[in-house]
Every structure is written in structure tokens, then in C-alpha cells.
ZAFI-699637 format. One record per atom (N, C-alpha, C, CB): x, y, z; residue in one letter. Coordinates in steps of 0.2 Angstrom, whole numbers, padded with zeros to 4 digits, always signed. Glycine has a CB too. Example, Ala and Ser with C-alpha at 12.3 -4.5 7.8 and 13.67 -1.06 7.14 Angstrom:
<pts>
+0066-0028+0039a +0062-0022+0039a +0066-0016+0039a +0057-0022+0045a +0064-0011+0035s +0068-0005+0036s +0064+0000+0039s +0070-0003+0029s 
</pts>
This chain:
<pts>
+0282-0332-0085x +0276-0335-0088x +0273-0330-0093x +0271-0338-0083x +0272-0332-0099x +0269-0328-0104x +0261-0328-0103x +0271-0329-0111x +0258-0322-0101x +0251-0322-0101x +0248-0318-0106x +0249-0318-0094x +0251-0314-0110x +0249-0310-0115x +0253-0310-0121x +0247-0303-0113x +0250-0311-0127x +0254-0312-0134x +0251-0306-0138x +0253-0318-0137x +0255-0301-0140x +0254-0295-0144x +0256-0296-0151x +0256-0289-0140x +0252-0295-0155x +0253-0296-0162x +0253-0289-0166x +0248-0300-0166x +0258-0288-0171x +0257-0283-0176x +0252-0285-0181x +0264-0281-0179x +0249-0281-0185x +0245-0283-0190x +0248-0283-0197x +0239-0278-0191x +0250-0278-0200x +0253-0278-0207x +0259-0282-0207x +0254-0271-0209x +0259-0287-0212x +0265-0291-0212x +0265-0297-0208x +0271-0288-0211x +0260-0298-0203x +0259-0303-0199x +0252-0306-0200x +0260-0301-0191x +0247-0303-0198x +0240-0305-0198x +0238-0303-0205x +0236-0301-0193x +0240-0298-0208x +0239-0297-0215x +0245-0297-0220x +0236-0289-0216x +0244-0300-0226x +0250-0301-0230x +0253-0295-0233x +0248-0306-0235x +0249-0290-0235x +0252-0285-0239x +0255-0279-0235x +0246-0282-0243x +0260-0276-0238x +0263-0270-0234x +0261-0263-0238x +0270-0270-0234x +0261-0258-0234x +0259-0252-0237x +0262-0250-0243x +0259-0246-0232x +0269-0251-0244x +0272-0249-0250x +0269-0253-0256x +0280-0251-0250x +0268-0259-0255x +0265-0263-0261x +0258-0260-0263x +0264-0270-0259x +0254-0259-0257x +0247-0256-0259x +0247-0249-0262x +0243-0255-0252x +0252-0245-0260x +0252-0239-0264x +0255-0240-0271x +0257-0234-0260x +0259-0244-0272x +0261-0246-0279x +0255-0248-0283x +0266-0251-0279x +0251-0252-0281x +0245-0254-0284x +0240-0249-0285x +0241-0260-0281x +0239-0244-0280x +0235-0238-0281x +0238-0234-0286x +0234-0235-0274x +0244-0233-0286x +0247-0228-0291x +0245-0231-0299x +0255-0228-0290x +0246-0237-0300x +0244-0240-0306x +0236-0239-0308x +0245-0248-0306x +0232-0240-0303x +0225-0238-0304x +0224-0231-0305x +0221-0240-0298x +0227-0226-0302x +0226-0219-0303x +0230-0216-0308x +0227-0216-0296x +0235-0220-0311x +0239-0218-0316x +0243-0212-0314x +0235-0217-0323x +0246-0213-0308x +0250-0207-0305x +0257-0210-0303x +0247-0204-0299x +0262-0206-0303x +0269-0209-0301x +0268-0212-0293x +0274-0204-0301x +0271-0218-0293x +0271-0221-0286x +0275-0217-0281x +0273-0228-0286x +0280-0214-0284x +0285-0210-0280x +0282-0204-0276x +0291-0207-0285x +0277-0201-0279x +0273-0196-0276x +0269-0199-0270x +0268-0193-0281x +0266-0205-0271x +0262-0207-0265x +0267-0209-0259x +0258-0214-0267x +0273-0212-0261x +0278-0214-0256x +0281-0208-0253x +0283-0219-0260x +0282-0203-0257x +0284-0197-0254x +0279-0194-0249x +0286-0192-0259x +0273-0194-0251x +0268-0191-0246x +0268-0195-0240x +0261-0192-0250x +0268-0202-0240x +0268-0206-0234x +0275-0205-0230x +0269-0214-0237x +0280-0204-0233x +0286-0202-0230x +0286-0196-0226x +0292-0202-0235x +0283-0191-0229x +0283-0184-0226x +0277-0184-0220x +0281-0179-0231x +0272-0188-0221x +0266-0188-0216x +0265-0194-0212x +0260-0185-0220x +0270-0199-0212x +0268-0205-0210x +0266-0205-0202x +0274-0210-0210x +0269-0201-0198x +0267-0201-0191x +0260-0197-0190x +0272-0197-0187x +0259-0192-0194x +0252-0189-0194x +0247-0194-0196x +0252-0183-0198x +0248-0198-0201x +0243-0204-0203x +0243-0209-0198x +0246-0207-0210x +0248-0211-0195x +0248-0216-0190x +0244-0214-0184x +0255-0218-0187x +0245-0207-0182x +0241-0204-0176x +0234-0202-0177x +0246-0199-0173x +0232-0202-0183x +0225-0200-0185x +0225-0193-0186x +0221-0202-0180x +0230-0189-0187x +0230-0182-0188x +0229-0180-0195x +0236-0179-0185x +0230-0185-0199x +0229-0185-0207x +0225-0191-0208x +0235-0184-0211x +0221-0191-0213x +0217-0196-0215x +0218-0199-0222x +0209-0195-0215x +0216-0205-0224x +0217-0207-0231x +0213-0202-0236x +0214-0214-0232x +0207-0199-0233x +0204-0195-0237x +0208-0189-0239x +0197-0192-0233x +0212-0187-0235x +0217-0181-0236x +0222-0183-0242x +0221-0179-0230x +0224-0189-0242x +0228-0192-0248x +0224-0192-0254x +0231-0199-0246x +0218-0194-0254x +0213-0194-0260x +0213-0187-0262x +0207-0197-0258x +0212-0182-0258x +0211-0175-0260x +0218-0173-0264x +0209-0170-0254x +0223-0175-0261x +0230-0173-0263x +0231-0176-0270x +0235-0175-0259x +0229-0182-0271x +0229-0185-0278x +0225-0182-0283x +0228-0193-0277x +0219-0180-0281x +0214-0177-0286x +0216-0170-0288x +0207-0177-0282x +0218-0166-0283x +0220-0160-0285x +0227-0159-0289x +0221-0156-0278x +0232-0163-0287x +0238-0163-0290x +0238-0165-0297x +0243-0167-0286x +0234-0170-0298x +0233-0173-0305x +0227-0172-0309x +0234-0181-0305x +0223-0167-0306x +0216-0165-0309x +0212-0171-0311x +0218-0161-0315x +0212-0176-0307x +0208-0182-0308x +0201-0181-0309x +0209-0188-0303x +0197-0184-0314x +0190-0183-0315x +0186-0186-0309x +0188-0186-0322x +0189-0192-0306x +0185-0195-0301x +0184-0190-0295x +0189-0201-0299x +0179-0191-0291x +0177-0188-0285x +0182-0191-0280x +0170-0188-0283x +0182-0187-0274x +0186-0190-0268x +0183-0197-0266x +0186-0185-0263x +0176-0197-0266x +0173-0203-0264x +0174-0209-0269x +0165-0202-0264x +0175-0207-0275x +0176-0213-0280x +0184-0215-0279x +0175-0210-0287x +0188-0210-0278x +0195-0212-0277x +0195-0217-0270x +0199-0206-0276x +0192-0215-0265x +0192-0219-0259x +0189-0226-0261x +0188-0216-0254x +0184-0226-0265x +0180-0233-0267x +0186-0237-0270x +0174-0232-0271x +0189-0234-0275x +0195-0238-0279x +0200-0240-0274x +0197-0234-0284x +0202-0236-0269x +0207-0237-0264x +0205-0243-0260x +0208-0231-0259x +0198-0243-0258x +0196-0249-0254x +0196-0255-0258x +0189-0248-0251x +0194-0255-0264x +0194-0261-0269x +0201-0264-0270x +0191-0259-0276x +0206-0259-0271x +0213-0261-0272x +0216-0264-0265x +0217-0255-0274x +0214-0261-0260x +0217-0263-0253x +0214-0271-0252x +0214-0259-0247x +0208-0272-0253x +0205-0278-0252x +0208-0284-0257x +0197-0278-0253x +0210-0281-0263x +0212-0286-0268x +0219-0288-0266x +0212-0283-0275x +0223-0284-0263x +0230-0286-0262x +0232-0287-0255x +0235-0280-0265x +0228-0285-0250x +0230-0286-0243x +0226-0291-0240x +0229-0279-0240x +0228-0297-0240x +0224-0303-0238x +0226-0305-0231x +0225-0309-0243x +0221-0307-0227x +0222-0310-0221x +0227-0317-0221x +0216-0312-0217x +0232-0317-0217x +0236-0323-0217x +0232-0328-0213x +0243-0322-0214x +0229-0333-0216x +0224-0338-0213x +0228-0342-0208x +0221-0342-0218x +0234-0344-0209x +0238-0348-0204x +0238-0343-0197x +0245-0349-0206x +0240-0337-0198x +0240-0333-0192x +0234-0332-0189x +0244-0326-0194x +0228-0331-0193x +0222-0330-0190x +0220-0336-0186x +0216-0329-0195x +0221-0342-0188x +0220-0348-0185x +0224-0348-0178x +0221-0354-0189x +0230-0347-0179x +0234-0347-0173x +0232-0342-0167x +0242-0345-0175x +0230-0336-0169x +0227-0332-0164x +0221-0335-0161x +0224-0325-0168x +0216-0338-0164x +0211-0341-0161x +0213-0347-0156x +0206-0344-0167x +0218-0351-0158x +0221-0356-0154x +0224-0353-0148x +0226-0360-0158x +0228-0348-0148x +0231-0345-0143x +0226-0342-0137x +0236-0340-0145x +0220-0340-0140x +0215-0337-0135x +0213-0342-0130x +0210-0334-0140x +0213-0348-0131x +0211-0353-0127x +0215-0353-0120x +0211-0360-0130x +0221-0351-0120x +0225-0351-0115x +0229-0344-0113x +0231-0356-0116x +0228-0339-0117x +0232-0333-0116x +0228-0327-0118x +0239-0333-0119x +0229-0321-0115x +0227-0315-0118x +0230-0314-0125x +0228-0309-0113x +0227-0312-0130x +0230-0310-0136x +0227-0303-0139x +0227-0316-0142x +0232-0299-0139x +0231-0292-0141x +0234-0290-0148x +0233-0288-0136x +0233-0284-0149x +0236-0281-0156x +0239-0274-0154x +0230-0281-0161x +0245-0273-0157x +0248-0266-0157x +0250-0265-0164x +0254-0265-0152x +0246-0260-0168x +0247-0259-0175x +0247-0252-0177x +0242-0263-0179x +0252-0250-0181x +0251-0243-0184x +0247-0243-0190x +0259-0241-0186x +0241-0241-0190x +0236-0241-0195x +0233-0234-0197x +0231-0246-0194x +0232-0233-0203x +0228-0227-0206x +0221-0228-0205x +0230-0226-0213x +0217-0222-0204x +0210-0223-0202x +0206-0227-0207x +0208-0216-0202x +0207-0226-0213x +0203-0229-0218x +0204-0237-0218x +0204-0226-0225x +0210-0239-0217x +0212-0246-0217x +0209-0249-0210x +0220-0247-0217x +0209-0245-0205x +0205-0248-0199x +0198-0249-0201x +0206-0243-0193x +0195-0244-0204x +0188-0245-0206x +0187-0252-0210x +0185-0239-0210x +0191-0252-0215x +0191-0258-0220x +0192-0265-0216x +0196-0258-0225x +0196-0265-0211x +0198-0271-0207x +0192-0272-0202x +0205-0270-0204x +0189-0267-0200x +0183-0268-0195x +0178-0272-0199x +0181-0261-0192x +0177-0270-0205x +0171-0273-0209x +0173-0280-0211x +0171-0269-0216x +0179-0282-0210x +0181-0289-0211x +0182-0293-0205x +0188-0289-0215x +0180-0289-0199x +0180-0292-0193x +0187-0295-0191x +0176-0298-0192x +0192-0291-0193x +0199-0294-0191x +0202-0292-0184x +0204-0291-0196x +0198-0287-0181x +0200-0285-0174x +0196-0289-0169x +0199-0278-0173x +0191-0293-0170x +0187-0296-0165x +0190-0301-0160x +0181-0299-0169x +0196-0304-0162x +0199-0309-0158x +0205-0306-0154x +0202-0314-0162x +0206-0299-0154x +0211-0296-0150x +0208-0291-0145x +0215-0291-0155x +0211-0293-0139x +0210-0288-0133x +0216-0289-0128x +0203-0291-0129x +0219-0283-0127x +0218-0276-0130x +0219-0276-0137x +0222-0271-0126x +0216-0271-0140x +0217-0269-0147x +0219-0262-0148x +0210-0271-0151x +0225-0261-0149x +0228-0254-0149x +0230-0252-0156x +0235-0254-0144x +0226-0248-0159x +0227-0245-0166x +0229-0238-0165x +0220-0246-0170x +0235-0237-0169x +0238-0230-0168x +0234-0224-0169x +0244-0230-0172x +0230-0225-0175x +0226-0219-0177x +0220-0217-0172x +0223-0220-0184x +0218-0222-0168x +0213-0221-0163x +0216-0218-0157x +0209-0228-0161x +0222-0219-0156x +0226-0218-0149x +0230-0211-0150x +0230-0223-0147x +0232-0209-0156x +0236-0203-0156x +0243-0205-0154x +0233-0198-0152x +0245-0211-0155x +0252-0213-0153x +0253-0220-0157x +0253-0215-0145x +0260-0221-0158x +0262-0226-0163x +0268-0230-0161x +0262-0224-0170x +0269-0236-0163x +0276-0239-0162x +0281-0235-0166x +0275-0246-0165x +0287-0234-0163x +0290-0238-0157x +0289-0233-0151x +0297-0240-0158x +0284-0229-0151x +0284-0225-0145x +0282-0229-0138x +0278-0219-0145x +0286-0227-0133x +0286-0232-0127x +0279-0232-0124x +0290-0229-0122x +0275-0226-0125x +0268-0226-0122x +0263-0231-0125x +0265-0219-0123x +0264-0233-0131x +0259-0238-0133x +0260-0245-0131x +0259-0238-0141x +0267-0246-0129x +0268-0253-0126x +0266-0253-0119x +0276-0254-0127x +0267-0247-0115x +0265-0246-0108x +0257-0247-0108x +0267-0240-0105x +0254-0244-0113x +0247-0244-0113x +0244-0252-0114x +0244-0240-0118x +0248-0255-0118x +0246-0262-0119x +0246-0266-0113x +0250-0265-0125x +0252-0265-0109x +0253-0269-0103x +0247-0267-0098x +0260-0267-0100x +0245-0261-0098x +0240-0258-0093x +0233-0261-0095x +0240-0251-0093x +0232-0261-0101x +0225-0264-0103x +0225-0271-0103x +0224-0261-0111x +0230-0275-0104x +0230-0282-0103x +0230-0284-0096x +0236-0285-0107x +0232-0279-0091x +0232-0280-0084x +0237-0286-0082x +0225-0282-0081x +0243-0285-0085x +0249-0290-0084x +0255-0286-0083x +0250-0295-0090x +0261-0289-0082x +0267-0286-0081x +0271-0286-0088x +0272-0289-0076x +0275-0282-0089x +0279-0282-0095x +0282-0288-0097x +0284-0276-0096x +0285-0292-0092x +0289-0298-0092x +0284-0304-0094x +0292-0299-0086x +0277-0303-0093x +0273-0308-0095x +0270-0307-0102x +0267-0308-0090x +0273-0303-0106x +0271-0301-0113x +0276-0303-0118x +0269-0294-0114x +0274-0306-0124x +0278-0306-0129x +0275-0302-0135x +0279-0314-0131x +0279-0299-0139x +0277-0295-0144x +0280-0297-0151x +0279-0287-0143x +0275-0298-0156x +0277-0301-0162x +0276-0296-0168x +0273-0308-0164x +0281-0295-0171x +0281-0290-0177x +0286-0292-0182x +0283-0283-0174x +0284-0290-0188x +0289-0292-0194x +0295-0287-0195x +0285-0292-0200x +0294-0281-0191x +0299-0276-0191x +0303-0276-0184x +0296-0269-0193x +0309-0278-0184x +0313-0279-0178x +0315-0272-0175x +0319-0283-0178x +0314-0266-0179x +0316-0260-0177x +0312-0257-0171x +0315-0255-0182x +0306-0261-0170x +0302-0259-0164x +0303-0263-0158x +0294-0261-0166x +0308-0267-0158x +0309-0272-0152x +0313-0269-0146x +0313-0278-0155x +0317-0264-0148x +0321-0261-0142x +0317-0258-0137x +0327-0257-0144x +0312-0254-0139x +0307-0251-0135x +0303-0256-0131x +0303-0246-0139x +0300-0261-0135x +0296-0266-0132x +0300-0270-0126x +0293-0271-0137x +0306-0271-0128x +0311-0274-0123x +0312-0270-0117x +0317-0276-0126x +0312-0263-0118x +0313-0259-0112x +0308-0259-0107x +0314-0252-0115x +0302-0261-0109x +0296-0261-0104x +0296-0268-0102x +0290-0259-0107x +0300-0273-0103x +0301-0280-0101x +0298-0285-0105x +0297-0280-0095x +0295-0283-0111x +0293-0288-0116x +0298-0292-0119x +0288-0285-0121x +0296-0299-0120x +0300-0303-0125x +0297-0301-0132x +0298-0311-0123x +0302-0303-0137x +0300-0301-0144x +0302-0307-0148x +0304-0294-0146x +0298-0307-0154x +0299-0312-0159x +0298-0309-0166x +0294-0318-0158x +0303-0309-0170x +0302-0307-0177x +0299-0312-0181x +0310-0305-0180x +0293-0310-0184x +0289-0314-0188x +0292-0315-0195x +0282-0311-0188x +0292-0322-0197x +0294-0324-0203x +0289-0328-0206x +0301-0327-0203x +0286-0333-0203x +0281-0337-0205x +0278-0340-0199x +0283-0342-0210x +0272-0343-0200x +0268-0346-0194x +0272-0352-0191x +0261-0348-0196x +0274-0357-0195x +0278-0363-0192x +0284-0360-0187x +0280-0367-0197x +0288-0356-0190x +0293-0353-0185x +0291-0350-0179x +0298-0349-0190x +0285-0346-0180x +0282-0342-0174x +0280-0347-0169x +0277-0338-0177x +0277-0352-0171x +0275-0357-0166x +0280-0360-0162x +0271-0363-0170x +0286-0362-0166x +0292-0365-0162x +0294-0360-0157x +0297-0366-0168x +0295-0353-0159x +0297-0348-0155x +0293-0347-0149x +0298-0341-0159x +0286-0347-0150x +0282-0347-0144x +0282-0352-0139x +0275-0346-0147x +0283-0358-0142x +0284-0364-0138x +0290-0364-0133x +0284-0371-0142x +0295-0361-0136x +0302-0360-0132x +0301-0356-0126x +0307-0357-0137x +0296-0351-0127x +0294-0347-0121x +0289-0350-0117x +0292-0340-0124x +0287-0356-0118x +0282-0359-0114x +0275-0358-0115x +0283-0357-0107x +0274-0355-0121x +0267-0353-0123x +0263-0360-0126x +0267-0348-0129x +0257-0361-0123x +0253-0367-0126x +0250-0365-0132x +0248-0368-0120x +0252-0369-0137x +0249-0369-0144x +0246-0375-0146x +0255-0367-0149x +0239-0375-0146x +0236-0382-0148x +0231-0381-0154x +0231-0384-0142x 
</pts>
């Protein structure tokens, strides 16, 4: 019996992905997107784990390209761009609210610190408990520890959880702690997959 449903955020609850956001930011800052993508590639785990911040990226951009904008102005433009291209999936948001009537609904997400701040301001985390954000915990998917922590905080068994993500590369570790997994494509398909597991969706 499924007691806890765990969602990913980017690509599931939110429509945009980080590559697209960085592409839009590169246009705004008039810098090569390849440099932003390379920075992410080299430092993604530090960003996920909160050891590096988006402010550090803003400083990198400013110094490398001698931008006239201050770090604060770059961050302000970053936030504006993030909000413009990274929209909540309203179907998924509604589904979360429906599922909460019968199940625990949590979140496991690899997020950068500034994006957590922006999403908190949008109240996107309020319906999730447990809410596991990588940069707050110093651990990230697909590390086994973050899935084990989700089970502990939800006070359920691994076999009583289903984990939903748009990236199936995280599934083998989730499955190793007993979780069922669903690859997210769209909300109607997700509802069908949840019902096959006996999840009540109303």
C-alpha cells in the first residue's frame, strides 16, 4: 500500500529546466551560454549541496566579462528571468493538493540556493512534507542518503513510497531502498500510473 508520494520539482512541478534557464540568462547578460553550462557542469554537485551559491555564479559572470552591473543587479535579473521562464505546472500543483487528502506528499529536489528562495516566495513548497531540498541538506539525488532520509521523515517504509521524477537515472537508487518509481511525462499519464499502484486520486 502506497502511503507516501514523493515528487521531484524541476520538470515535474515546475516546467523549466536549468539548461533552458541558463540559456535565457546568457541572452540577458550577453555572454556565451557555453560558459554558464560549463560552470554548471564543473560545479553542479557543489551548487546542489549548497557549497556554492548562485551569488558565486553572478560574481564569476561579472568578473569574467567585466559587466557594469553589480552582483545584486545580476541576481535581480536572474530572478526576473527565472520567474519568466520557469512556470509552475498547474495540473501537477492541483494533483498534489488532491493527493494530500489521502496520502503523505513529499518533495526530493536538487535545487540551487537562490532558486529555493525564489520558490519559497512563490509558496511552492507549502504542500510538501517531507520537503527535502538538496542545498539545505548537503546531499542530492541520486545519493542513497537523501532517499533514506525521505523515508525516515515520512515515517513510512520504503515499499510504501513512490518517487516521481522526469529523470529516470535517479530510479535505481530509489528502488534500492524499496521505492516504486514513475517517470513523469505528463499529468494524465501520471494519474493512470498512480492508480495502477492503488493510489487514490480524486
